[in-house]
Steps between C-alpha positions, in 0.01 A plus 500: 500500500615579148869480416653628177768277361789600281494345136789273616309367802186453289692306248661278768155421642356424159800275422430303815147437383609427145749235614226324700655576839170683598155490376463887516691820576294530822611147609864588436481835688317325793770232519786751468357725770390239751783371726511121522603278783782386268642845534515491889865384490607833354364726783790444737746570212328814401477617859879441542570680177292799602666508847846501313393788291372697788813440707730577219652152477367465138712682233391606151659302216564565141405227245802584278738487785363166612531368139859609485585332836317185402657460164849594635471205740325271249606598140340189367168670553571731210496205263670666213349849564711806523697530817 
């Protein structure tokens, strides 16, 4: 199978090879696309999240709204930035 990558994806994979994390782009892609036993703990959480979405229990959220809420409760997180 041939897959066409975006320039951003290609740069990411090449970066993984350049840093020595992988010997080749092919190795990186293989590792990224192959589920590992270490990831098994996520399956029940993903299944629960998907069920929540399907049932309507999950609600969409807005990053800016979450940031306002968080910084209103914890202004120290702004650390001198504009409030």
